[in-house]
N, C-alpha and C positions, 0 to 999 in steps of 0.2 A: 231222403234222410228223415228219420223219425225221432221225436223227443217224447219218450214214454207213451208210445202209441199214437202220437199226433203226427200226422203227415204234413210236411212242409212243402210249400210251393218251390219249384226249381230256383226261382230268383232268390228266395229267402235262404234256401240251402246253400247257394253260392256265397251269400254274404256271411253266413255263419261259418262256413269253411275258411273264408279269408280272415275272419276274426280269430279263429283258432290258430291258424298258421302264423299270424302276426304275433300272437301271444307267445307261441313256441319260439319264434325267431328272437323276440326281445329277451326271453329268458336265456337263450344261448349266448347272445351278445353280452349280456350282463355277467354271465359266468366267465367269459373270456376276457373281460375288461381288466387291464393290468392295475396293480395297486398304485395308488398315488405316490409320486416321488416324495422323498423326505426333503424338507426345506434345506436349501444350501446354507452352509455355515457362513455367517457374515464375518468378514475380517475388518477389524477396526483399523482406521488409518493411524499411523504413528503421529504423535503430537509434534508440532514444529518446535525446533530448538528455541529456548527462551532468548529474548534480546540480551545483548551484552551491555551493561552500563559502561559508558565511556566517561571517565573522570577527566575534566579539563581544568585549566588554571582559573583563578578568580572564583572558585567554588562551584563552577558550572558542571553539570552532568547531563548527558543525554543517552538514549538507548539506541544501540546499533542492532539491526536485525542480523540474523545469521548469514544473510547475503553480503553483508558489508564488513570491511576490516579496516583497522587503523594502519595507515602506511608507516613503515619504519616503526613497528610496534615495540621492538625490543623484547625484554623478558616478560613484560606485563602488557598483554594486548588491550587491557582496559584502562591503562593509565597514560594520560598525556598532560600531566599537570606541570610539566617543566617547559611548556611551549605556549607561545601567544598566537601561533598559526599552526593549525592542525589539518591534515588532509586525510579523508577516508575514501575508499574506493569500493565499488560493487564487484563481487567475485563470481556471480552466477554465470552459467553458460549464456544466458540471454544477454548479459552485460558485455559479452564479447562484441555484440553489435551496438549496443547503446553507449558503452564506454562511460558509464555514469560515475561521477566523482562529486565530492563536496569538500570545500575548504572552509574551515571555521576560523574567524579572526576575532581576537580579543585585544583589549587595550589595558595598559598598566594604570592609567589615570581614570578616576571616576568621572562620570558625565555630570556637568553642572545643571541644576534645575531644582524646582521645588519638590517634584515627585517624579516617578518613572514616566507617567503620561506626558508631563511637560518636557522631560528630557528627550523622550522619543520624538515628540512633535518638533522640538527645536533642532533636530539633526538636519532637516532640509526645509526649514521654515521660509527662507528667503527665495525669491525666484532664481538668484544666482546659484544658491546651493543646490536647488533642484536641477538646474541646467548642468552644473558640474557633475552631479550624480548620474544623470542620464548619459552624458557624454562619456563618463568613465565606464558604465556598464556596456554601452554599445562598442566601445573600443576593446573591452575585455572579451566580447563575444566574437566578432569577426568583422572584416571589412564588408560593408553593405548590409549589416544587421539592422533590424527594425525592432520597434517596441511592440511586443505581443500583448502585454497587460500593463496598463499605466502605473506609474509610481504612485503608491497610495497605501492606506491602511489595509492590513490583513490580519487574520486571526489563525494562529497555529497553536493548537492545544489551549492552555489557559492564559496565554500571553498575547498582548498586542504587538504587532510588527509593522514595519514599513517595508513594502516589497515591490519589486518590478520584475517582469519577465521579458526576455528578449527572444526574437526569432532570428536564428543565424542564417547566413548565406548557405547554399548547398555545400555539403561535405564538411561543415563546421558544426560545433555543438551549440545548441541554444542554452540559455541560462536563466536561473532563478536567483535573484539577488535579494536578500532579506536582512533586516537589522532589527534588533530589539534592545531594550534597556531593562535589566532586572536588578533591583537593589542598588541602583546607581551605577551598575557596570554594563559596559557595551558588549554586545555579542553580534557578530556579523556572519553571514553564510553566503558562499558563492557555490551554487550547485549547477553542474553542467551535464548535458546528455545529448546523444545523437537521436534520441527518440523524437518523432515528429507528431505522434498522436495526442489525443486529449489526456492520456494517462501519464504524460511526461511529468517528471518531478514528484510522482506519487510517493516514492520511498523517501525522498528528501523532505517532503512535507510531514511525513510521519515522524522522522527523526527530529525535525524542528518542533513538532508538537509535543515531544517528550522532554524538551529542555526544562530543567529546573536549576535552581541555585540555592546553595546553603552557605550562610555566612561561616567563615572559618571558625569564629569563636563558638558558634552553635554546633559545628561538626566535631569539635574536640570532645 
């Protein structure tokens, strides 16, 4: 091989020939390379339905997620103002296994006390009152039930509560029992589920955290 009259050694000729062949092969592959695929169109997830405000007696309101429904709702699924005891149930396919429910309890009479903190603390201030409360929640759960989380202060949303959790015997529902006082009015919740994991009562806590109360005079 010669370059403009220059004779190359055999080894150099071989190297030069390899370089030329590599360049030609690279050009051929580049010509055959397919065009880049166009980016796939992203599909935005549909927004979850908004929670349904559930109006209760005594001026209380809380938010039900789309998974939950008022039992015996009647014509207005968001109105339970004529009852002092209200039951809501979870309707998702997953709840066919967990069987989650919550019962909300209200009282006609206001709670005595200087303010809501004092009223709440006074609900189970004495050892006898605490004993009776624990006895009641265990009996409501199942025979052989145990205390999972001790009776004491809890915080759901902007309000202070007194709550206790129970662990049910096999094939029974465990419970979350919570009470609060807002504007001098008592609100109690009894939530039960067959779920045994750490996420149990997650929906119940969200509902309780949305609880608020409007005085009737202010609501008019």
